mmJSON file of the N, C-alpha and C atoms, coordinates in Angstrom:
{"data_MODEL":{"atom_site":{
"group_PDB":["ATOM","ATOM","ATOM","ATOM","ATOM","ATOM","ATOM","ATOM","ATOM","ATOM","ATOM","ATOM","ATOM","ATOM","ATOM","ATOM","ATOM","ATOM","ATOM","ATOM","ATOM","ATOM","ATOM","ATOM","ATOM","ATOM","ATOM","ATOM","ATOM","ATOM","ATOM","ATOM","ATOM","ATOM","ATOM","ATOM","ATOM","ATOM","ATOM","ATOM","ATOM","ATOM","ATOM","ATOM","ATOM","ATOM","ATOM","ATOM","ATOM","ATOM","ATOM","ATOM","ATOM","ATOM","ATOM","ATOM","ATOM","ATOM","ATOM","ATOM","ATOM","ATOM","ATOM","ATOM","ATOM","ATOM","ATOM","ATOM","ATOM","ATOM","ATOM","ATOM","ATOM","ATOM","ATOM","ATOM","ATOM","ATOM","ATOM","ATOM","ATOM","ATOM","ATOM","ATOM","ATOM","ATOM","ATOM","ATOM","ATOM","ATOM","ATOM","ATOM","ATOM","ATOM","ATOM","ATOM","ATOM","ATOM","ATOM","ATOM","ATOM","ATOM","ATOM","ATOM","ATOM","ATOM","ATOM","ATOM","ATOM","ATOM","ATOM","ATOM","ATOM","ATOM","ATOM","ATOM","ATOM","ATOM","ATOM","ATOM","ATOM","ATOM","ATOM","ATOM","ATOM","ATOM","ATOM","ATOM","ATOM","ATOM","ATOM","ATOM","ATOM","ATOM","ATOM","ATOM","ATOM","ATOM","ATOM","ATOM","ATOM","ATOM","ATOM","ATOM","ATOM","ATOM","ATOM","ATOM","ATOM","ATOM","ATOM","ATOM","ATOM","ATOM","ATOM","ATOM","ATOM","ATOM","ATOM","ATOM","ATOM","ATOM","ATOM","ATOM","ATOM","ATOM","ATOM","ATOM","ATOM","ATOM","ATOM","ATOM","ATOM","ATOM","ATOM","ATOM","ATOM","ATOM","ATOM","ATOM","ATOM","ATOM","ATOM","ATOM","ATOM","ATOM","ATOM","ATOM","ATOM","ATOM","ATOM","ATOM","ATOM","ATOM","ATOM","ATOM","ATOM","ATOM","ATOM","ATOM","ATOM","ATOM","ATOM","ATOM","ATOM","ATOM","ATOM","ATOM","ATOM","ATOM","ATOM","ATOM","ATOM","ATOM","ATOM","ATOM","ATOM","ATOM","ATOM","ATOM","ATOM","ATOM","ATOM","ATOM","ATOM","ATOM","ATOM","ATOM","ATOM","ATOM","ATOM","ATOM","ATOM","ATOM","ATOM","ATOM","ATOM","ATOM","ATOM","ATOM","ATOM","ATOM","ATOM"],
"id":[1,2,3,4,5,6,7,8,9,10,11,12,13,14,15,16,17,18,19,20,21,22,23,24,25,26,27,28,29,30,31,32,33,34,35,36,37,38,39,40,41,42,43,44,45,46,47,48,49,50,51,52,53,54,55,56,57,58,59,60,61,62,63,64,65,66,67,68,69,70,71,72,73,74,75,76,77,78,79,80,81,82,83,84,85,86,87,88,89,90,91,92,93,94,95,96,97,98,99,100,101,102,103,104,105,106,107,108,109,110,111,112,113,114,115,116,117,118,119,120,121,122,123,124,125,126,127,128,129,130,131,132,133,134,135,136,137,138,139,140,141,142,143,144,145,146,147,148,149,150,151,152,153,154,155,156,157,158,159,160,161,162,163,164,165,166,167,168,169,170,171,172,173,174,175,176,177,178,179,180,181,182,183,184,185,186,187,188,189,190,191,192,193,194,195,196,197,198,199,200,201,202,203,204,205,206,207,208,209,210,211,212,213,214,215,216,217,218,219,220,221,222,223,224,225,226,227,228,229,230,231,232,233,234,235,236,237,238,239,240,241,242,243],
"type_symbol":["N","C","C","N","C","C","N","C","C","N","C","C","N","C","C","N","C","C","N","C","C","N","C","C","N","C","C","N","C","C","N","C","C","N","C","C","N","C","C","N","C","C","N","C","C","N","C","C","N","C","C","N","C","C","N","C","C","N","C","C","N","C","C","N","C","C","N","C","C","N","C","C","N","C","C","N","C","C","N","C","C","N","C","C","N","C","C","N","C","C","N","C","C","N","C","C","N","C","C","N","C","C","N","C","C","N","C","C","N","C","C","N","C","C","N","C","C","N","C","C","N","C","C","N","C","C","N","C","C","N","C","C","N","C","C","N","C","C","N","C","C","N","C","C","N","C","C","N","C","C","N","C","C","N","C","C","N","C","C","N","C","C","N","C","C","N","C","C","N","C","C","N","C","C","N","C","C","N","C","C","N","C","C","N","C","C","N","C","C","N","C","C","N","C","C","N","C","C","N","C","C","N","C","C","N","C","C","N","C","C","N","C","C","N","C","C","N","C","C","N","C","C","N","C","C","N","C","C","N","C","C","N","C","C","N","C","C","N","C","C","N","C","C"],
"label_atom_id":["N","CA","C","N","CA","C","N","CA","C","N","CA","C","N","CA","C","N","CA","C","N","CA","C","N","CA","C","N","CA","C","N","CA","C","N","CA","C","N","CA","C","N","CA","C","N","CA","C","N","CA","C","N","CA","C","N","CA","C","N","CA","C","N","CA","C","N","CA","C","N","CA","C","N","CA","C","N","CA","C","N","CA","C","N","CA","C","N","CA","C","N","CA","C","N","CA","C","N","CA","C","N","CA","C","N","CA","C","N","CA","C","N","CA","C","N","CA","C","N","CA","C","N","CA","C","N","CA","C","N","CA","C","N","CA","C","N","CA","C","N","CA","C","N","CA","C","N","CA","C","N","CA","C","N","CA","C","N","CA","C","N","CA","C","N","CA","C","N","CA","C","N","CA","C","N","CA","C","N","CA","C","N","CA","C","N","CA","C","N","CA","C","N","CA","C","N","CA","C","N","CA","C","N","CA","C","N","CA","C","N","CA","C","N","CA","C","N","CA","C","N","CA","C","N","CA","C","N","CA","C","N","CA","C","N","CA","C","N","CA","C","N","CA","C","N","CA","C","N","CA","C","N","CA","C","N","CA","C","N","CA","C","N","CA","C","N","CA","C","N","CA","C","N","CA","C","N","CA","C","N","CA","C"],
"label_alt_id":[null,null,null,null,null,null,null,null,null,null,null,null,null,null,null,null,null,null,null,null,null,null,null,null,null,null,null,null,null,null,null,null,null,null,null,null,null,null,null,null,null,null,null,null,null,null,null,null,null,null,null,null,null,null,null,null,null,null,null,null,null,null,null,null,null,null,null,null,null,null,null,null,null,null,null,null,null,null,null,null,null,null,null,null,null,null,null,null,null,null,null,null,null,null,null,null,null,null,null,null,null,null,null,null,null,null,null,null,null,null,null,null,null,null,null,null,null,null,null,null,null,null,null,null,null,null,null,null,null,null,null,null,null,null,null,null,null,null,null,null,null,null,null,null,null,null,null,null,null,null,null,null,null,null,null,null,null,null,null,null,null,null,null,null,null,null,null,null,null,null,null,null,null,null,null,null,null,null,null,null,null,null,null,null,null,null,null,null,null,null,null,null,null,null,null,null,null,null,null,null,null,null,null,null,null,null,null,null,null,null,null,null,null,null,null,null,null,null,null,null,null,null,null,null,null,null,null,null,null,null,null,null,null,null,null,null,null,null,null,null,null,null,null],
"label_comp_id":["MET","MET","MET","GLN","GLN","GLN","THR","THR","THR","LEU","LEU","LEU","GLU","GLU","GLU","ALA","ALA","ALA","CYS","CYS","CYS","VAL","VAL","VAL","GLU","GLU","GLU","ARG","ARG","ARG","TYR","TYR","TYR","LEU","LEU","LEU","ASP","ASP","ASP","VAL","VAL","VAL","ALA","ALA","ALA","LEU","LEU","LEU","ILE","ILE","ILE","ILE","ILE","ILE","VAL","VAL","VAL","SER","SER","SER","ILE","ILE","ILE","ALA","ALA","ALA","LEU","LEU","LEU","ILE","ILE","ILE","ALA","ALA","ALA","SER","SER","SER","VAL","VAL","VAL","ILE","ILE","ILE","LEU","LEU","LEU","GLN","GLN","GLN","SER","SER","SER","LYS","LYS","LYS","GLY","GLY","GLY","ALA","ALA","ALA","GLY","GLY","GLY","LEU","LEU","LEU","GLY","GLY","GLY","GLY","GLY","GLY","LEU","LEU","LEU","THR","THR","THR","GLY","GLY","GLY","GLY","GLY","GLY","ASP","ASP","ASP","SER","SER","SER","GLY","GLY","GLY","GLY","GLY","GLY","PHE","PHE","PHE","PHE","PHE","PHE","THR","THR","THR","ALA","ALA","ALA","ARG","ARG","ARG","ARG","ARG","ARG","GLY","GLY","GLY","VAL","VAL","VAL","GLU","GLU","GLU","LYS","LYS","LYS","THR","THR","THR","LEU","LEU","LEU","PHE","PHE","PHE","ARG","ARG","ARG","LEU","LEU","LEU","THR","THR","THR","ILE","ILE","ILE","LEU","LEU","LEU","LEU","LEU","LEU","SER","SER","SER","VAL","VAL","VAL","LEU","LEU","LEU","PHE","PHE","PHE","VAL","VAL","VAL","LEU","LEU","LEU","LEU","LEU","LEU","ALA","ALA","ALA","ILE","ILE","ILE","ALA","ALA","ALA","THR","THR","THR","VAL","VAL","VAL","ILE","ILE","ILE","VAL","VAL","VAL","ALA","ALA","ALA","GLY","GLY","GLY"],
"label_asym_id":["A","A","A","A","A","A","A","A","A","A","A","A","A","A","A","A","A","A","A","A","A","A","A","A","A","A","A","A","A","A","A","A","A","A","A","A","A","A","A","A","A","A","A","A","A","A","A","A","A","A","A","A","A","A","A","A","A","A","A","A","A","A","A","A","A","A","A","A","A","A","A","A","A","A","A","A","A","A","A","A","A","A","A","A","A","A","A","A","A","A","A","A","A","A","A","A","A","A","A","A","A","A","A","A","A","A","A","A","A","A","A","A","A","A","A","A","A","A","A","A","A","A","A","A","A","A","A","A","A","A","A","A","A","A","A","A","A","A","A","A","A","A","A","A","A","A","A","A","A","A","A","A","A","A","A","A","A","A","A","A","A","A","A","A","A","A","A","A","A","A","A","A","A","A","A","A","A","A","A","A","A","A","A","A","A","A","A","A","A","A","A","A","A","A","A","A","A","A","A","A","A","A","A","A","A","A","A","A","A","A","A","A","A","A","A","A","A","A","A","A","A","A","A","A","A","A","A","A","A","A","A","A","A","A","A","A","A","A","A","A","A","A","A"],
"label_entity_id":["1","1","1","1","1","1","1","1","1","1","1","1","1","1","1","1","1","1","1","1","1","1","1","1","1","1","1","1","1","1","1","1","1","1","1","1","1","1","1","1","1","1","1","1","1","1","1","1","1","1","1","1","1","1","1","1","1","1","1","1","1","1","1","1","1","1","1","1","1","1","1","1","1","1","1","1","1","1","1","1","1","1","1","1","1","1","1","1","1","1","1","1","1","1","1","1","1","1","1","1","1","1","1","1","1","1","1","1","1","1","1","1","1","1","1","1","1","1","1","1","1","1","1","1","1","1","1","1","1","1","1","1","1","1","1","1","1","1","1","1","1","1","1","1","1","1","1","1","1","1","1","1","1","1","1","1","1","1","1","1","1","1","1","1","1","1","1","1","1","1","1","1","1","1","1","1","1","1","1","1","1","1","1","1","1","1","1","1","1","1","1","1","1","1","1","1","1","1","1","1","1","1","1","1","1","1","1","1","1","1","1","1","1","1","1","1","1","1","1","1","1","1","1","1","1","1","1","1","1","1","1","1","1","1","1","1","1","1","1","1","1","1","1"],
"label_seq_id":[1,1,1,2,2,2,3,3,3,4,4,4,5,5,5,6,6,6,7,7,7,8,8,8,9,9,9,10,10,10,11,11,11,12,12,12,13,13,13,14,14,14,15,15,15,16,16,16,17,17,17,18,18,18,19,19,19,20,20,20,21,21,21,22,22,22,23,23,23,24,24,24,25,25,25,26,26,26,27,27,27,28,28,28,29,29,29,30,30,30,31,31,31,32,32,32,33,33,33,34,34,34,35,35,35,36,36,36,37,37,37,38,38,38,39,39,39,40,40,40,41,41,41,42,42,42,43,43,43,44,44,44,45,45,45,46,46,46,47,47,47,48,48,48,49,49,49,50,50,50,51,51,51,52,52,52,53,53,53,54,54,54,55,55,55,56,56,56,57,57,57,58,58,58,59,59,59,60,60,60,61,61,61,62,62,62,63,63,63,64,64,64,65,65,65,66,66,66,67,67,67,68,68,68,69,69,69,70,70,70,71,71,71,72,72,72,73,73,73,74,74,74,75,75,75,76,76,76,77,77,77,78,78,78,79,79,79,80,80,80,81,81,81],
"pdbx_PDB_ins_code":[null,null,null,null,null,null,null,null,null,null,null,null,null,null,null,null,null,null,null,null,null,null,null,null,null,null,null,null,null,null,null,null,null,null,null,null,null,null,null,null,null,null,null,null,null,null,null,null,null,null,null,null,null,null,null,null,null,null,null,null,null,null,null,null,null,null,null,null,null,null,null,null,null,null,null,null,null,null,null,null,null,null,null,null,null,null,null,null,null,null,null,null,null,null,null,null,null,null,null,null,null,null,null,null,null,null,null,null,null,null,null,null,null,null,null,null,null,null,null,null,null,null,null,null,null,null,null,null,null,null,null,null,null,null,null,null,null,null,null,null,null,null,null,null,null,null,null,null,null,null,null,null,null,null,null,null,null,null,null,null,null,null,null,null,null,null,null,null,null,null,null,null,null,null,null,null,null,null,null,null,null,null,null,null,null,null,null,null,null,null,null,null,null,null,null,null,null,null,null,null,null,null,null,null,null,null,null,null,null,null,null,null,null,null,null,null,null,null,null,null,null,null,null,null,null,null,null,null,null,null,null,null,null,null,null,null,null,null,null,null,null,null,null],
"Cartn_x":[-24.936,-23.963,-23.245,-21.905,-21.152,-21.164,-21.043,-21.002,-19.618,-19.318,-17.906,-17.157,-17.782,-16.974,-16.453,-17.415,-17.024,-15.791,-16.016,-14.943,-13.526,-13.53,-12.299,-11.724,-12.625,-12.256,-11.622,-12.196,-11.478,-10.218,-9.889,-8.702,-7.575,-8.033,-7.129,-6.811,-7.622,-7.332,-6.303,-6.54,-5.553,-4.208,-4.068,-2.928,-2.139,-3.065,-2.44,-1.892,-2.37,-1.888,-0.546,-0.531,0.634,1.725,1.549,2.568,3.102,2.22,2.778,3.523,3.323,4.082,5.467,5.388,6.751,7.511,6.844,7.598,8.175,7.483,7.984,9.198,9.172,10.289,11.486,11.282,12.396,13.118,12.384,12.926,13.766,13.15,13.944,15.19,15.174,16.349,17.423,16.967,17.995,18.644,18.037,18.621,19.457,19.739,20.437,21.847,22.313,23.629,23.641,22.552,22.525,22.154,21.792,21.143,19.805,19.243,17.963,17.645,18.807,18.637,18.291,18.774,18.342,17.083,16.217,14.823,14.1,14.657,13.795,14.388,15.289,15.984,17.202,17.75,18.971,20.215,20.061,21.334,22.235,23.618,24.625,25.1,24.703,25.042,24.563,23.485,23.049,22.341,21.653,20.887,21.849,23.028,23.749,25.009,24.991,26.085,26.11,27.264,27.272,26.608,25.848,25.067,25.453,25.721,26.146,25.494,25.319,24.985,23.407,23.226,21.899,21.444,22.331,21.849,21.239,21.796,21.218,19.949,19.849,18.533,17.549,17.777,16.865,16.419,17.245,17.049,15.98,16.32,15.321,13.914,14.065,12.831,12.038,12.732,11.964,11.248,11.883,11.282,10.18,10.286,9.238,7.865,8.138,7.085,6.492,7.232,6.592,5.838,6.175,5.336,4.151,4.247,3.227,2.162,2.67,1.864,0.958,1.575,0.877,-0.174,0.193,-0.873,-1.991,-1.71,-2.744,-3.736,-3.098,-3.848,-4.715,-4.085,-5.046,-6.227,-5.883,-6.892,-7.996,-7.462,-8.5,-9.491,-9.005,-9.726,-10.863,-10.275,-11.173,-12.319,-12.044,-12.857,-13.992,-13.502,-14.39,-15.177,-14.618,-15.265,-16.561],
"Cartn_y":[-1.924,-0.836,-0.534,-0.361,-0.025,1.474,1.793,3.212,3.665,4.826,5.391,5.086,5.079,4.727,3.319,2.46,0.946,0.765,1.44,1.335,1.808,2.924,3.47,2.586,1.944,1.036,-0.126,-0.651,-1.737,-1.485,-0.354,0.094,0.314,0.995,1.086,-0.164,-1.301,-2.521,-3.297,-3.086,-3.84,-3.114,-1.832,-0.973,-1.332,-1.553,-1.853,-3.244,-4.285,-5.569,-5.544,-4.872,-4.729,-4.016,-2.868,-2.182,-3.184,-3.834,-4.744,-5.86,-6.38,-7.505,-6.883,-5.641,-5.12,-4.844,-4.183,-3.908,-5.184,-6.241,-7.389,-7.951,-7.757,-8.144,-7.344,-6.156,-5.197,-5.399,-5.766,-6.041,-7.352,-8.313,-9.547,-9.385,-8.677,-8.482,-7.584,-6.776,-6.1,-6.977,-8.036,-8.989,-10.071,-9.982,-10.964,-11.036,-12.264,-12.49,-12.17,-11.843,-11.642,-12.816,-13.919,-15.117,-14.869,-15.801,-15.605,-14.663,-14.266,-13.171,-11.843,-11.685,-10.448,-10.219,-11.34,-11.185,-10.661,-10.826,-10.389,-9.027,-8.437,-7.251,-7.402,-8.692,-8.895,-8.596,-7.748,-7.381,-6.63,-7.067,-6.388,-5.108,-4.816,-3.624,-2.323,-2.279,-1.04,-0.14,0.896,1.773,2.882,3.053,4.18,3.723,2.759,2.179,2.748,2.94,3.416,2.588,3.012,2.256,2.736,1.926,2.389,1.602,2.246,1.55,0.958,-0.19,-0.921,-0.92,-1.189,-1.321,-0.011,1.106,2.593,2.772,2.24,2.387,1.579,0.391,-0.547,-0.008,0.642,1.222,2.294,3.205,4.362,3.83,2.776,2.13,1.646,1.054,0.453,1.63,2.724,3.804,4.31,4.503,4.999,4.038,2.766,1.81,1.781,1.978,1.934,3.153,4.369,5.54,5.444,4.784,4.607,3.639,2.687,1.562,2.26,3.098,3.782,4.757,5.475,6.512,5.691,4.599,3.836,3.2,2.702,2.104,3.227,4.415,5.557,5.833,5.901,6.136,5.264,4.006,2.821,2.98,3.279,3.478,4.631,5.623,6.995,6.575,5.965,5.515,4.554,3.592,2.431,3.135,4.066,4.423,4.902],
"Cartn_z":[-8.022,-8.175,-6.852,-6.876,-5.795,-5.436,-4.188,-4.084,-4.206,-4.287,-4.321,-3.293,-2.043,-0.644,-0.75,-1.16,-1.256,-2.331,-3.389,-4.417,-3.853,-3.26,-2.667,-1.629,-0.875,0.343,-0.32,-1.345,-2.027,-2.638,-3.281,-3.867,-2.622,-1.578,-0.34,0.305,0.243,0.734,-0.14,-1.483,-2.427,-2.29,-2.162,-2.13,-0.755,0.322,1.486,1.578,0.867,0.824,-0.221,-1.193,-2.151,-1.296,-0.504,0.202,1.249,2.024,2.989,2.505,1.47,0.851,0.44,-0.143,-0.492,0.721,1.828,3.047,3.632,3.649,4.104,3.388,2.077,1.113,1.405,1.623,1.832,3.144,4.117,5.376,5.351,4.618,4.583,3.705,2.712,1.906,2.65,3.538,4.306,5.341,5.732,6.837,6.219,4.836,4.084,4.672,5.051,5.581,6.959,7.721,9.174,9.956,9.326,9.889,10.294,11.067,11.571,12.595,13.264,14.216,13.553,12.384,11.72,11.366,11.178,10.86,12.12,13.288,14.4,14.997,14.268,14.73,15.486,15.585,16.45,15.534,14.522,13.798,14.491,14.451,15.073,14.538,13.421,12.598,13.158,13.885,14.407,13.458,13.863,13.024,12.339,12.969,12.394,11.599,11.172,10.426,8.938,8.323,6.876,5.961,5.193,4.292,3.01,1.956,0.651,-0.507,-1.672,-2.832,-2.562,-3.107,-2.973,-1.569,-0.547,0.811,1.267,0.788,1.187,0.498,-0.764,-1.524,-0.893,-0.438,0.119,1.474,2.188,3.438,3.291,2.412,2.186,1.567,0.768,0.308,1.391,2.375,3.551,4.298,4.578,5.354,4.494,3.204,2.348,2.368,2.311,2.346,3.845,4.783,6.074,6.324,5.799,5.962,5.143,3.881,2.949,3.636,4.283,4.96,6.193,6.895,7.977,7.287,6.353,5.725,5.107,4.512,3.939,4.991,6.016,7.072,7.732,7.9,8.431,7.484,6.22,5.232,5.219,5.277,5.313,6.583,7.667,8.813,8.622,8.086,7.852,6.873,5.781,4.83,5.301,5.943,6.586,7.68,8.383,9.596,9.931],
"occupancy":[1.0,1.0,1.0,1.0,1.0,1.0,1.0,1.0,1.0,1.0,1.0,1.0,1.0,1.0,1.0,1.0,1.0,1.0,1.0,1.0,1.0,1.0,1.0,1.0,1.0,1.0,1.0,1.0,1.0,1.0,1.0,1.0,1.0,1.0,1.0,1.0,1.0,1.0,1.0,1.0,1.0,1.0,1.0,1.0,1.0,1.0,1.0,1.0,1.0,1.0,1.0,1.0,1.0,1.0,1.0,1.0,1.0,1.0,1.0,1.0,1.0,1.0,1.0,1.0,1.0,1.0,1.0,1.0,1.0,1.0,1.0,1.0,1.0,1.0,1.0,1.0,1.0,1.0,1.0,1.0,1.0,1.0,1.0,1.0,1.0,1.0,1.0,1.0,1.0,1.0,1.0,1.0,1.0,1.0,1.0,1.0,1.0,1.0,1.0,1.0,1.0,1.0,1.0,1.0,1.0,1.0,1.0,1.0,1.0,1.0,1.0,1.0,1.0,1.0,1.0,1.0,1.0,1.0,1.0,1.0,1.0,1.0,1.0,1.0,1.0,1.0,1.0,1.0,1.0,1.0,1.0,1.0,1.0,1.0,1.0,1.0,1.0,1.0,1.0,1.0,1.0,1.0,1.0,1.0,1.0,1.0,1.0,1.0,1.0,1.0,1.0,1.0,1.0,1.0,1.0,1.0,1.0,1.0,1.0,1.0,1.0,1.0,1.0,1.0,1.0,1.0,1.0,1.0,1.0,1.0,1.0,1.0,1.0,1.0,1.0,1.0,1.0,1.0,1.0,1.0,1.0,1.0,1.0,1.0,1.0,1.0,1.0,1.0,1.0,1.0,1.0,1.0,1.0,1.0,1.0,1.0,1.0,1.0,1.0,1.0,1.0,1.0,1.0,1.0,1.0,1.0,1.0,1.0,1.0,1.0,1.0,1.0,1.0,1.0,1.0,1.0,1.0,1.0,1.0,1.0,1.0,1.0,1.0,1.0,1.0,1.0,1.0,1.0,1.0,1.0,1.0,1.0,1.0,1.0,1.0,1.0,1.0,1.0,1.0,1.0,1.0,1.0,1.0],
"B_iso_or_equiv":[0.0,0.0,0.0,0.0,0.0,0.0,0.0,0.0,0.0,0.0,0.0,0.0,0.0,0.0,0.0,0.0,0.0,0.0,0.0,0.0,0.0,0.0,0.0,0.0,0.0,0.0,0.0,0.0,0.0,0.0,0.0,0.0,0.0,0.0,0.0,0.0,0.0,0.0,0.0,0.0,0.0,0.0,0.0,0.0,0.0,0.0,0.0,0.0,0.0,0.0,0.0,0.0,0.0,0.0,0.0,0.0,0.0,0.0,0.0,0.0,0.0,0.0,0.0,0.0,0.0,0.0,0.0,0.0,0.0,0.0,0.0,0.0,0.0,0.0,0.0,0.0,0.0,0.0,0.0,0.0,0.0,0.0,0.0,0.0,0.0,0.0,0.0,0.0,0.0,0.0,0.0,0.0,0.0,0.0,0.0,0.0,0.0,0.0,0.0,0.0,0.0,0.0,0.0,0.0,0.0,0.0,0.0,0.0,0.0,0.0,0.0,0.0,0.0,0.0,0.0,0.0,0.0,0.0,0.0,0.0,0.0,0.0,0.0,0.0,0.0,0.0,0.0,0.0,0.0,0.0,0.0,0.0,0.0,0.0,0.0,0.0,0.0,0.0,0.0,0.0,0.0,0.0,0.0,0.0,0.0,0.0,0.0,0.0,0.0,0.0,0.0,0.0,0.0,0.0,0.0,0.0,0.0,0.0,0.0,0.0,0.0,0.0,0.0,0.0,0.0,0.0,0.0,0.0,0.0,0.0,0.0,0.0,0.0,0.0,0.0,0.0,0.0,0.0,0.0,0.0,0.0,0.0,0.0,0.0,0.0,0.0,0.0,0.0,0.0,0.0,0.0,0.0,0.0,0.0,0.0,0.0,0.0,0.0,0.0,0.0,0.0,0.0,0.0,0.0,0.0,0.0,0.0,0.0,0.0,0.0,0.0,0.0,0.0,0.0,0.0,0.0,0.0,0.0,0.0,0.0,0.0,0.0,0.0,0.0,0.0,0.0,0.0,0.0,0.0,0.0,0.0,0.0,0.0,0.0,0.0,0.0,0.0,0.0,0.0,0.0,0.0,0.0,0.0],
"pdbx_formal_charge":[null,null,null,null,null,null,null,null,null,null,null,null,null,null,null,null,null,null,null,null,null,null,null,null,null,null,null,null,null,null,null,null,null,null,null,null,null,null,null,null,null,null,null,null,null,null,null,null,null,null,null,null,null,null,null,null,null,null,null,null,null,null,null,null,null,null,null,null,null,null,null,null,null,null,null,null,null,null,null,null,null,null,null,null,null,null,null,null,null,null,null,null,null,null,null,null,null,null,null,null,null,null,null,null,null,null,null,null,null,null,null,null,null,null,null,null,null,null,null,null,null,null,null,null,null,null,null,null,null,null,null,null,null,null,null,null,null,null,null,null,null,null,null,null,null,null,null,null,null,null,null,null,null,null,null,null,null,null,null,null,null,null,null,null,null,null,null,null,null,null,null,null,null,null,null,null,null,null,null,null,null,null,null,null,null,null,null,null,null,null,null,null,null,null,null,null,null,null,null,null,null,null,null,null,null,null,null,null,null,null,null,null,null,null,null,null,null,null,null,null,null,null,null,null,null,null,null,null,null,null,null,null,null,null,null,null,null,null,null,null,null,null,null],
"auth_seq_id":[1,1,1,2,2,2,3,3,3,4,4,4,5,5,5,6,6,6,7,7,7,8,8,8,9,9,9,10,10,10,11,11,11,12,12,12,13,13,13,14,14,14,15,15,15,16,16,16,17,17,17,18,18,18,19,19,19,20,20,20,21,21,21,22,22,22,23,23,23,24,24,24,25,25,25,26,26,26,27,27,27,28,28,28,29,29,29,30,30,30,31,31,31,32,32,32,33,33,33,34,34,34,35,35,35,36,36,36,37,37,37,38,38,38,39,39,39,40,40,40,41,41,41,42,42,42,43,43,43,44,44,44,45,45,45,46,46,46,47,47,47,48,48,48,49,49,49,50,50,50,51,51,51,52,52,52,53,53,53,54,54,54,55,55,55,56,56,56,57,57,57,58,58,58,59,59,59,60,60,60,61,61,61,62,62,62,63,63,63,64,64,64,65,65,65,66,66,66,67,67,67,68,68,68,69,69,69,70,70,70,71,71,71,72,72,72,73,73,73,74,74,74,75,75,75,76,76,76,77,77,77,78,78,78,79,79,79,80,80,80,81,81,81],
"auth_comp_id":["MET","MET","MET","GLN","GLN","GLN","THR","THR","THR","LEU","LEU","LEU","GLU","GLU","GLU","ALA","ALA","ALA","CYS","CYS","CYS","VAL","VAL","VAL","GLU","GLU","GLU","ARG","ARG","ARG","TYR","TYR","TYR","LEU","LEU","LEU","ASP","ASP","ASP","VAL","VAL","VAL","ALA","ALA","ALA","LEU","LEU","LEU","ILE","ILE","ILE","ILE","ILE","ILE","VAL","VAL","VAL","SER","SER","SER","ILE","ILE","ILE","ALA","ALA","ALA","LEU","LEU","LEU","ILE","ILE","ILE","ALA","ALA","ALA","SER","SER","SER","VAL","VAL","VAL","ILE","ILE","ILE","LEU","LEU","LEU","GLN","GLN","GLN","SER","SER","SER","LYS","LYS","LYS","GLY","GLY","GLY","ALA","ALA","ALA","GLY","GLY","GLY","LEU","LEU","LEU","GLY","GLY","GLY","GLY","GLY","GLY","LEU","LEU","LEU","THR","THR","THR","GLY","GLY","GLY","GLY","GLY","GLY","ASP","ASP","ASP","SER","SER","SER","GLY","GLY","GLY","GLY","GLY","GLY","PHE","PHE","PHE","PHE","PHE","PHE","THR","THR","THR","ALA","ALA","ALA","ARG","ARG","ARG","ARG","ARG","ARG","GLY","GLY","GLY","VAL","VAL","VAL","GLU","GLU","GLU","LYS","LYS","LYS","THR","THR","THR","LEU","LEU","LEU","PHE","PHE","PHE","ARG","ARG","ARG","LEU","LEU","LEU","THR","THR","THR","ILE","ILE","ILE","LEU","LEU","LEU","LEU","LEU","LEU","SER","SER","SER","VAL","VAL","VAL","LEU","LEU","LEU","PHE","PHE","PHE","VAL","VAL","VAL","LEU","LEU","LEU","LEU","LEU","LEU","ALA","ALA","ALA","ILE","ILE","ILE","ALA","ALA","ALA","THR","THR","THR","VAL","VAL","VAL","ILE","ILE","ILE","VAL","VAL","VAL","ALA","ALA","ALA","GLY","GLY","GLY"],
"auth_asym_id":["A","A","A","A","A","A","A","A","A","A","A","A","A","A","A","A","A","A","A","A","A","A","A","A","A","A","A","A","A","A","A","A","A","A","A","A","A","A","A","A","A","A","A","A","A","A","A","A","A","A","A","A","A","A","A","A","A","A","A","A","A","A","A","A","A","A","A","A","A","A","A","A","A","A","A","A","A","A","A","A","A","A","A","A","A","A","A","A","A","A","A","A","A","A","A","A","A","A","A","A","A","A","A","A","A","A","A","A","A","A","A","A","A","A","A","A","A","A","A","A","A","A","A","A","A","A","A","A","A","A","A","A","A","A","A","A","A","A","A","A","A","A","A","A","A","A","A","A","A","A","A","A","A","A","A","A","A","A","A","A","A","A","A","A","A","A","A","A","A","A","A","A","A","A","A","A","A","A","A","A","A","A","A","A","A","A","A","A","A","A","A","A","A","A","A","A","A","A","A","A","A","A","A","A","A","A","A","A","A","A","A","A","A","A","A","A","A","A","A","A","A","A","A","A","A","A","A","A","A","A","A","A","A","A","A","A","A","A","A","A","A","A","A"],
"auth_atom_id":["N","CA","C","N","CA","C","N","CA","C","N","CA","C","N","CA","C","N","CA","C","N","CA","C","N","CA","C","N","CA","C","N","CA","C","N","CA","C","N","CA","C","N","CA","C","N","CA","C","N","CA","C","N","CA","C","N","CA","C","N","CA","C","N","CA","C","N","CA","C","N","CA","C","N","CA","C","N","CA","C","N","CA","C","N","CA","C","N","CA","C","N","CA","C","N","CA","C","N","CA","C","N","CA","C","N","CA","C","N","CA","C","N","CA","C","N","CA","C","N","CA","C","N","CA","C","N","CA","C","N","CA","C","N","CA","C","N","CA","C","N","CA","C","N","CA","C","N","CA","C","N","CA","C","N","CA","C","N","CA","C","N","CA","C","N","CA","C","N","CA","C","N","CA","C","N","CA","C","N","CA","C","N","CA","C","N","CA","C","N","CA","C","N","CA","C","N","CA","C","N","CA","C","N","CA","C","N","CA","C","N","CA","C","N","CA","C","N","CA","C","N","CA","C","N","CA","C","N","CA","C","N","CA","C","N","CA","C","N","CA","C","N","CA","C","N","CA","C","N","CA","C","N","CA","C","N","CA","C","N","CA","C","N","CA","C","N","CA","C","N","CA","C","N","CA","C","N","CA","C","N","CA","C"],
"pdbx_PDB_model_num":[1,1,1,1,1,1,1,1,1,1,1,1,1,1,1,1,1,1,1,1,1,1,1,1,1,1,1,1,1,1,1,1,1,1,1,1,1,1,1,1,1,1,1,1,1,1,1,1,1,1,1,1,1,1,1,1,1,1,1,1,1,1,1,1,1,1,1,1,1,1,1,1,1,1,1,1,1,1,1,1,1,1,1,1,1,1,1,1,1,1,1,1,1,1,1,1,1,1,1,1,1,1,1,1,1,1,1,1,1,1,1,1,1,1,1,1,1,1,1,1,1,1,1,1,1,1,1,1,1,1,1,1,1,1,1,1,1,1,1,1,1,1,1,1,1,1,1,1,1,1,1,1,1,1,1,1,1,1,1,1,1,1,1,1,1,1,1,1,1,1,1,1,1,1,1,1,1,1,1,1,1,1,1,1,1,1,1,1,1,1,1,1,1,1,1,1,1,1,1,1,1,1,1,1,1,1,1,1,1,1,1,1,1,1,1,1,1,1,1,1,1,1,1,1,1,1,1,1,1,1,1,1,1,1,1,1,1,1,1,1,1,1,1]
}}}
């Protein structure tokens, strides 16, 4: 029988994997059309360009996923700790 701590740790690990895959996908989708330089941050558009429509939604989703990733990583360390 698993303890509650081990069960929570397993759920956090699975959530961390899912969020990281979604974060990678959102970053790759944002760099569409920027060439290979966009994957490494070499985008010439800059951070403060006007974003509209799907691009704006994707940008906000990336920020949300990155915050969620950090929170899940911290929670995993605390639970495993």
